[in-house]
C-alpha positions, 0 to 999 in steps of 0.5 A, a space after each residue: 550782869 546789871 547794876 541791880 543784880 551786883 548791887 543784890 550780891 553784895 547787899 544780901 540779906 540786907 533787903 529783901 528783892 523788892 528793895 531793887 527798882 532804885 538801888 544805887 538812889 537808897 543810901 540806907 543799903 549802899 553805907 553798908 558795902 561798896 563794889 572795887 572794880 580793875 582786877 582779874 581773877 586770881 589764881 590763888 588766895 595765897 600772897 605766899 605762892 605769886 610773885 605779885 598781882 591780885 592776890 598780893 595788891 589787893 586782896 594780901 591787905 584784907 585778909 591776911 596780916 603779917 608781922 611787920 608793915 611799911 609806913 608809908 611815908 617813912 617806908 621803914 618797918 613798922 609793928 603789926 601782929 609783931 608788937 616790937 622786935 629786937 635784933 642782936 649785936 652781929 644781925 643774925 638773930 632778930 626775936 619779935 613779942 607777938 600781941 596776945 589779942 590777936 584772933 583769926 577769922 571765923 569762916 564756914 569751914 573754920 572756927 577759931 578755938 585759940 588766938 594768934 601765936 607763935 605755932 602760927 608763924 612757925 606753920 607760916 614760914 616752915 612750910 616755905 623754907 622746908 622741903 619736908 613740911 607736910 604743906 610745902 607741896 601743896 599747890 605747887 610747892 613753888 614761892 617765887 618771891 621768897 625763892 628769888 630772895 633767896 629766903 630759905 638759905 638766908 634762914 637758919 632755924 626758927 624757933 619758939 620761945 613761948 606763945 607770944 615770942 619767937 626768933 628768926 636766927 639768919 645765917 647772913 646780916 641781911 639789911 632787908 629783912 625786916 622790910 621783907 617780913 612787912 611784904 605782903 608775901 608774909 601773910 601768916 596763917 592759922 596753923 590751928 587752920 592747917 592741921 584741920 585741913 590735913 585731918 579732913 583730907 584738903 590741905 589744897 584748901 589754905 590756899 583757896 579758902 584762906 584764913 587770916 587775922 585781916 580786917 575781912 575774910 573770903 566770903 564766896 568766890 565766883 571765878 571770873 565774876 566776883 570775889 566776896 569779903 565780909 568784916 571781920 567782927 574781932 579784928 584786933 584793930 577794931 571791926 571794919 565799918 563796912 560790912 561787905 567790900 565785893 571785887 568785881 573780876 567779870 570781864 563780861 558787858 561793859 569795860 571798868 569805866 563805863 561800870 562806874 559810870 553806871 554804878 555798878 562799882 564803887 571803886 576803880 583801880 588802877 583806871 587807863 591814863 586818857 579816863 583820867 579827863 572823863 573822871 577829873 571833872 565829874 563831881 560824883 567821884 573823886 580821883 586818887 592818887 599815889 606817886 609809887 614806888 613802880 616801873 615798868 620795862 621790857 624783858 629780854 628773854 637772854 637763854 635766845 641766842 639772837 638775844 644773848 648778843 648784847 648788841 642785839 639788846 643795846 639796838 632794841 633800847 636805842 629804837 624804842 621811843 619813849 617820849 612818844 611812849 609817856 605822851 600816848 601811855 601814859 598821858 603826862 601822869 608817868 616819867 621816864 625810867 632810866 634804872 629799875 629804881 624809881 627816883 624816889 629810891 635812895 638808892 636811885 643812880 640819878 647820875 647814871 645817862 638817860 638811854 636816848 633814843 637812836 634808831 641810827 644807832 639801832 640800825 647799826 648794831 644789828 648789822 653789826 650782829 649779823 641781824 639786820 631785817 631777819 629778826 624776828 621775835 615774840 612780845 607777850 603782852 598781858 592785858 590788865 592795866 596796872 599801876 606802872 602801866 596804865 595800857 599794855 596793849 598800847 605800849 605793846 603797839 608802839 614797841 612793835 612800831 619801833 622795832 619795825 623801823 629798825 627791821 625787827 618784825 614783833 608779833 604781840 601775845 596778849 595774854 588775859 593772864 600772865 604766863 606762870 614763873 618759869 613754866 617752859 611758855 613763858 621761857 619760849 618767850 622772846 620779850 615780856 612787857 612786865 613791870 614790878 610794884 616794890 613791896 617795901 623801901 628797901 632797893 633790893 626788893 627791886 634789883 633781887 626779885 627781877 634780876 638775880 640769880 636765884 630769881 631766874 632759878 625761881 621763874 620770877 627772873 622772866 630776863 633768864 640772866 644771871 651774873 654773879 659781878 651783879 649778884 656779888 654786888 646785891 650780897 655786900 650791900 644786903 651785908 653792910 651797914 654803912 649807907 654810903 657803901 650800900 649806895 655804892 654796891 647798888 650805884 655799881 650794880 645797876 651800872 652793869 644794868 645798863 650796859 648790859 641790858 638785861 632788861 629796858 626800863 621804860 617808865 615810872 607810874 603813878 597809882 590812880 584810884 577812882 571812887 565814889 564821892 561817898 566813900 572815905 578812907 580810902 588810902 594807896 600806898 606807894 607799894 599797893 592797896 592798903 587796908 579797907 578796915 577804915 572805909 565808910 560811907 557817908 550820907 
């Protein structure tokens, strides 16, 4: 698809076909929208159903709002659809006061007849926690992020007080509860739209033709080509400046950087680190960076017999040359990881020793375990660059070479799309190159979704590892009100991970984004992409 046609897709209706001769020079056209590159095709538009990726990272911030949002600096919950909240002294009851000026989006499928209220909050969370809810089983009935948090067991009941007040009653205190409601997964849907779809016999449309209260609504979706968003004129924070945003999700033709340089894209998310020097000295583009709450790691499938031996897992850990990874993949844009929690987390275990690169000790451990020169493993490798890993394929090739040096043969399984969480195909993979971008600043958001026993049952724990002592520490940390006790519990949990090696932390990346110099108001946060509601284009 050439640049001219792509620009017509964005600005259809604003100018006739005769204006396509030199679209990138016509500022009167380009100021009304922009094209965003660097993402893959999502399988759903409902972040509740995902465990990360494009839907949760970029789209959710445009289509949906949550009860709360996270301050990008303090990482503390702030008001959003809920204007305030009160917590009982025992930490079990959270009462939220809702805004009364919020309207849902009007789309080709839905025209709202009322404003946002408590019924929408009740619907959005009852669908997740109640197996008897009419929408629970729609689109598979799998909510991996919430299941990994044991969210359904945390909620005793949700009670509507009136149209603009709703109460969550918990089964136990949970320090991370407010942060959970501020995550991109806690999207608020329209109960009125859901009722309409049930009557029409198309409940699945709620996930494929979404309706939210966010600054943009989904106007068009062409799989493997584009997602077109148009502005929500009655957005409660004020109508966005841009009329349209188009996500280019095509994979054919030139790469994302070439599209940017050829003016087929205005914004490039998560560029490959080796591309940064090309952009830094180009006056047409601006490079922004955000130290992110993320981690790239190698998950070891603990259900595979050979990998159940901790000596084998330790050997793999010792065989990986992290310095080489940082030099060859991150080009100075990442830091070495010794634990899943990044250094900017308040619970990061700074006292833990760094894992050394020691192939000789790795060889000895493999020999002691009986796996010297006879271990063959499959490594699943997602192809899409992410903030925590700017070049997954190159990372995998370096790990493959490191493990071959100690007698482990690795076959790379390259994936255009990651395997679905909990699928039989995923469970048969020996190693998975993956990572995590935190949804909030609480350390529980790293440890519980990735490695808890509940996360294993949900399929989000790709290491298939369950340790009751580790789980107990997370539980204790979530209940105590003493910060020093929480830090101690998380310290012990990280020590268990370093000893047991269910996963191998590799690096913490910096989130980069490149955009045309005429665009303003684009911001990143430690937790992913922020709303485009304040983006505008200068002359």
